[in-house]
C-alpha positions, 0 to 999 in steps of 0.5 A: 186792345189799343185799337178796340177797347178803352185806350187808357185801360189798354195802356195800363195793361201794356205798361204791365206787359212791358215790365213783365218781359224782363230781359226778353229783348223781342218782347220788350221791343214789341211791348214798348212799340205798342205802348209808344203808339198808344201814347201817341194817340193820347197826345203823350208825345214826350212820354212816347219819345222817352219810352222809345229812346230808353228802350233803344238804349236798353236794347243797344246791340240787338239786331236792327230789325228788332229795333226798327219799329222803335226807331220809326216811332221815336222819329214820329214822337220827336216830329209831333212835338214840332222838332225836326233835328234827326227825324229824317235820318232816323226815319230813313234808317228805320225804313231801310232796315225794315225794307231789307228784313224780308218781313212784310209785317215789319215793313208795313208797321215801320212805313206807317210810322215813318210816313207819319214822321215824314208828314211832321217834317213836311216830307211825306208825299202821296207816293209814300202813302200810296206805297203803304196802301199797295203793300197793305192791300197785298198783305191784307193789312186793313188797318194800314189800308185805311190809314193810307187811303185816308191820308191820300184823300186828305192830301187830295183835299188840298186841291179838290175837297169834294173829290176827297170826300168821295175817297174818304167815304170809300176808306170809311167803308174799309174801316167799318167792314174790318172792325177798325173803330180807331181808323173809322174815327180818323176817317170821319174826322177828315170828313168833318174837316172837309165838310166844314171847308165846303160849307156843309156845316150841319153835316160836319157838326153831326159827323164830328160829334159822332167822332167825339163820342167814339173818341171819348168811349175809347179814350182816343184823345188825339182824335178827339182833340183834332175833331174839336178844333174843327167843331169849335170854329163852327160853334164860335160863329154860331154862338153854340154855348152848349158845344163849347161847354162840352169841350171845356168838360172834355178837356178838363177830364182828359188833361186836367191841369196838364198842358197841351202840346207845346209845339208851334201847332199846339200853341197856336191852336190853344190860342185860337181855342180860347177865342173860339170858346169865348165867342161861342159862350158870349164871353169877352174875347181876350187878346191872344199871347203876343208870342204866337207870331212865333208859332206861325208855321207852314201847315196846310191843315184847314183847321190850323189855317182857320186858327191862324185867322182867328188869332189875327182877327182877335189881335185886330179887334183888341187893337194889336195891329202890330201883332196882326201885321207881323202875322199877315206878313208871315202868312204872305211869306208862307203863301209865296213858297212853292208848296203852298196850297190854295187854302194857304194862299186864300188865307194870306190874301184874307189876312192882308185884306183885314190888316191893310184894308186892301180891296185887291187882296180881298178880291183875290181871297174871294176868287181863291175861295170860290175856286176851292168851294170854301164857303166860310172863306168866301163869306169873310172875303165878301164881308171885307168887300162890303158885298151884299152877297155875304147874306146869301153865303151866310144863310147857307152856313147858318150864320148872320152875314 
């Protein structure tokens, strides 16, 4: 039900089912795992953590194979909240248990969530996701085939976003052919983000708004949020008040007065969203909170990189040079790390150009942006250089230079 119907209704039914299993350990374990996964898709990470922890305690002494899914989900729930302690060990325990079970279905379920946990602590590799795809194809488990194909394409987007778009198209065909609306939505979200990066903004906006409609229909709140934080930067630049107002309506309905995730990722995105919405609606732009410098972590997602840039630009525009300089320095440290992507290095150079006025940094940002085919980053580097070429790039994006 969670994959094909209203997820909110599905959660209610899963909660009732869990209560109905009583002292049946297998039923309790399976129902709790399904419910925890549904919580994850609604950004209810603390509830997923509490549910899996409580159920693991309740089922202490049961065979380890009955608990492997719960351990994998518990590790993922912790990592999704920006914490890393114990995540690696618990994820590896779950995977070792599943691998020794002789149960192909258990292996696939656990590996999917173990890889998600690894991703949260920056330990996932293309090999991990390729293994999931290989095993899923052999077992005709098309949900996991689509998941693994999408993530591998997203990883390729770090070096070649246009090639990634081709792979995402193929993954989307798998999801559509096998009636997998949730995964079709996630694949389209990834397409939206890649299209944004390569400057195909009209198409990105069309794709993204289709994802929002699907996510609203099925109550896929995590999918909706991730798509909104790609759409809002474009709405901000284009002054699209209608789209920003739709965001405000969605977030009020989905979360009310409940805070969004308090992880570094969530805090930084919330700060950027405030700026994007103000820009889109022509409101005064507030200075982001000072403590967001603590939320500058190494993440390669383009929307997170864009959020960092938005926060730094807002600090500069509000006269908070100290905060902007701290953020630029932290970005430079991240960009110097061995695993830094080209987009991370582009962003660091752009931030330094803004903060220090360095023409060499602006030229480096321009060079890297052009290598990647990242038009929005190219435009801002050209602006930093007062280069008249900004007019041409801005016209392509549908914005004034």
